[in-house]
C-alpha positions as CSV (number, residue, x, y, z in Angstrom):
1,X,0.0,0.1,-0.2
2,X,1.2,3.6,-0.7
3,X,2.2,5.5,1.8
4,X,-0.9,7.8,1.8
5,X,-3.2,4.9,2.3
6,X,-2.1,4.9,6.2
7,X,-1.9,8.7,6.5
8,X,-5.4,9.3,5.0
9,X,-6.9,6.2,6.5
10,X,-5.4,6.3,10.2
11,X,-7.0,10.3,10.0
12,X,-10.6,9.3,9.5
13,X,-10.1,6.0,11.7
14,X,-9.1,9.2,14.3
15,X,-11.7,11.3,13.3
16,X,-14.1,8.1,14.4
17,X,-13.1,7.4,17.1
18,X,-13.4,11.2,18.4
19,X,-16.5,11.9,16.8
20,X,-17.7,8.4,18.5
21,X,-16.7,9.5,21.4
22,X,-18.2,12.8,21.6
23,X,-21.7,11.9,19.9
24,X,-22.7,8.4,19.2
25,X,-21.4,5.2,17.8
26,X,-23.4,5.9,14.7
27,X,-22.4,9.0,13.4
28,X,-18.7,7.6,13.3
29,X,-19.7,5.3,10.5
30,X,-18.7,7.7,7.8
31,X,-15.4,8.3,9.0
32,X,-14.9,4.6,9.1
33,X,-16.5,4.1,5.7
34,X,-14.1,7.1,4.4
35,X,-11.1,5.5,6.2
36,X,-11.6,2.1,4.4
37,X,-11.9,3.5,1.4
38,X,-8.6,5.3,1.0
39,X,-6.8,2.3,2.6
40,X,-8.7,0.5,-0.6
41,X,-7.6,3.3,-3.1
42,X,-4.2,3.6,-2.2
43,X,-3.5,-0.2,-2.5
44,X,-0.3,-0.9,-4.5
45,X,-0.2,-4.9,-5.7
46,X,2.0,-6.6,-7.1
47,X,2.7,-7.2,-10.7
48,X,4.3,-10.0,-13.0
49,X,6.4,-7.5,-15.0
50,X,6.6,-8.9,-19.3
51,X,10.0,-10.1,-20.1
52,X,9.6,-9.7,-23.7
53,X,12.3,-7.4,-25.3
54,X,10.9,-4.3,-26.7
55,X,8.0,-4.2,-24.5
56,X,5.9,-1.5,-23.8
57,X,3.8,-1.7,-20.7
58,X,1.2,0.2,-19.2
59,X,2.1,3.2,-17.1
60,X,-1.0,2.7,-15.1
61,X,-4.7,0.5,-14.4
62,X,-7.6,1.9,-16.1
63,X,-9.3,1.7,-19.4
64,X,-8.1,2.6,-23.2
65,X,-10.0,5.4,-24.5
66,X,-8.0,6.5,-27.2
67,X,-5.6,5.2,-29.6
68,X,-4.3,7.7,-32.2
69,X,-1.3,9.2,-34.3
70,X,-0.2,12.7,-33.1
71,X,2.9,15.1,-34.0
72,X,5.5,15.2,-31.5
73,X,8.7,17.0,-31.6
74,X,8.0,17.3,-34.9
75,X,7.3,13.5,-35.8
76,X,4.1,11.6,-35.9
77,X,3.9,9.3,-33.0
78,X,1.4,7.1,-31.9
79,X,-0.6,8.0,-28.2
80,X,-2.5,5.6,-26.2
81,X,-5.0,7.7,-23.5
82,X,-5.7,5.5,-20.6
83,X,-8.4,6.9,-18.2
84,X,-8.5,5.9,-14.8
85,X,-11.1,6.1,-12.6
86,X,-11.5,6.0,-8.9
87,X,-11.7,2.6,-8.6
88,X,-8.6,1.6,-10.4
89,X,-5.1,1.2,-8.7
90,X,-3.3,4.9,-9.2
91,X,0.4,3.7,-8.7
92,X,2.3,4.4,-11.7
93,X,4.8,2.6,-13.2
94,X,7.7,2.9,-16.5
95,X,6.4,2.1,-19.3
96,X,10.1,0.6,-20.5
97,X,13.8,0.1,-19.1
98,X,15.8,3.4,-19.8
99,X,17.5,6.2,-18.5
100,X,15.2,9.5,-17.6
101,X,16.1,12.3,-19.9
102,X,13.4,14.9,-19.1
103,X,10.8,15.3,-16.8
104,X,8.5,18.3,-17.2
105,X,5.7,19.9,-14.9
106,X,3.1,21.7,-16.8
107,X,0.6,23.5,-14.7
108,X,-2.6,23.5,-16.3
109,X,-6.7,23.1,-15.7
110,X,-8.9,20.0,-14.0
111,X,-11.4,19.1,-17.1
112,X,-12.5,15.6,-16.9
113,X,-9.9,13.1,-18.0
114,X,-12.3,11.7,-20.4
115,X,-11.6,14.6,-22.2
116,X,-9.8,15.1,-25.7
117,X,-8.7,18.8,-24.2
118,X,-7.5,17.3,-20.9
119,X,-3.9,16.0,-22.5
120,X,-3.0,19.3,-23.5
121,X,-4.9,22.0,-21.1
122,X,-4.6,19.8,-17.4
123,X,-1.8,19.8,-15.0
124,X,0.7,16.9,-16.1
125,X,3.7,15.5,-15.4
126,X,5.7,14.7,-18.8
127,X,8.3,12.2,-18.4
128,X,10.8,11.4,-21.3
129,X,12.5,7.4,-20.9
130,X,15.2,5.6,-23.0
131,X,16.2,2.4,-23.2
132,X,15.7,-0.7,-25.5
133,X,16.6,1.2,-28.5
134,X,13.8,3.1,-28.4
135,X,12.2,6.5,-26.7
136,X,8.8,6.9,-25.0
137,X,7.4,9.8,-23.9
138,X,4.1,9.5,-21.0
139,X,2.1,11.6,-19.3
140,X,0.6,11.8,-15.7
141,X,-2.2,14.0,-15.9
142,X,-4.3,15.5,-13.3
143,X,-8.4,14.5,-14.2
144,X,-11.4,16.2,-12.7
145,X,-10.5,15.3,-8.9
146,X,-7.0,15.0,-8.8
147,X,-5.1,17.7,-7.5
148,X,-1.4,16.0,-6.7
149,X,1.0,14.3,-9.2
150,X,3.8,12.6,-7.4
151,X,7.0,11.2,-9.6
152,X,9.8,9.8,-7.5
153,X,12.6,9.2,-9.9
154,X,14.7,12.6,-11.6
155,X,16.1,13.1,-14.6
156,X,19.2,11.0,-15.4
157,X,18.0,8.1,-13.0
158,X,17.9,4.6,-14.7
159,X,14.4,2.9,-14.2
160,X,13.3,-0.9,-15.0
161,X,10.2,-1.6,-16.8
162,X,7.1,-1.7,-14.7
163,X,9.2,-0.3,-12.1
164,X,6.9,2.2,-9.7
165,X,7.5,5.6,-10.7
166,X,4.6,7.9,-8.3
167,X,0.9,8.2,-8.3
168,X,-1.9,10.4,-9.3
169,X,-4.0,10.8,-6.9
170,X,-7.9,9.7,-7.1
171,X,-9.2,10.0,-11.3
172,X,-6.9,10.8,-13.9
173,X,-5.2,9.6,-17.1
174,X,-2.3,8.3,-18.5
175,X,-1.1,9.2,-22.5
176,X,1.8,7.3,-23.4
177,X,3.5,8.4,-27.3
178,X,6.1,5.8,-28.6
179,X,7.3,5.3,-32.7
180,X,4.4,4.6,-35.0
181,X,6.0,1.6,-36.6
182,X,5.4,-0.7,-33.1
183,X,2.7,-3.5,-32.9
184,X,-0.3,-2.3,-31.1
185,X,-1.7,-5.0,-28.5
186,X,-4.4,-3.3,-27.2
187,X,-7.6,-1.2,-29.1
188,X,-9.9,1.2,-27.6
189,X,-12.4,-0.4,-24.8
190,X,-9.4,-2.6,-23.5
191,X,-8.8,-2.6,-19.8
192,X,-5.1,-2.3,-19.1
193,X,-3.4,-3.6,-15.5
194,X,-0.1,-0.9,-14.8
195,X,3.1,-2.6,-15.2
196,X,1.6,-6.2,-16.5
197,X,-0.4,-5.3,-19.7
198,X,1.5,-5.0,-23.1
199,X,0.1,-1.7,-24.9
200,X,2.5,-2.2,-28.1
201,X,5.9,-4.3,-29.2
202,X,9.3,-2.6,-31.0
203,X,11.2,-4.8,-33.2
204,X,14.3,-6.1,-31.9
205,X,17.4,-4.7,-33.7
206,X,19.4,-7.6,-34.7
207,X,22.8,-6.7,-33.8
208,X,24.8,-4.7,-36.3
209,X,21.6,-3.5,-37.8
210,X,21.0,-6.3,-40.0
């Protein structure tokens, strides 16, 4: 479990005890339910990380809402958008193994994460990872309820595929941008799991470039 779960959970349990002591046990039920919700929401299950060379795994749990080609740094890249509801695990993971080349925080709005406009206008963290013969950009995008994006590695750090790298609190979205030639392994409507579901596969380049 993410430590935030203990913080929120213990705070509401303490509030429940205080409310029950000052009034009646019945009035403490909402605080107890909120404590249980936060303990559940910040769960952090272990995942089986695929070992396939060139695999790009999902940075988060949720539903694939869009797959499209978009301009990015002068090139056309494939973008997969994944919506995380309040019922999904919100721990984020690195889509590939490599080096964090850039971490850029962008202030913004809190539009519904299902809206296409949220990809450009919402508060977000834009991370570039280079490794395994490819460069992948993924975005942690705040949603209507999200008010805090957490990202723990720093520029220059080495990460492994599926490694925990942060979280977005409450409803949110993650976008993954990669080479358009990669073979897609998911489609719109699929549900994916962070670190475990393969979104796309980049063909391994034989030694010597042949």
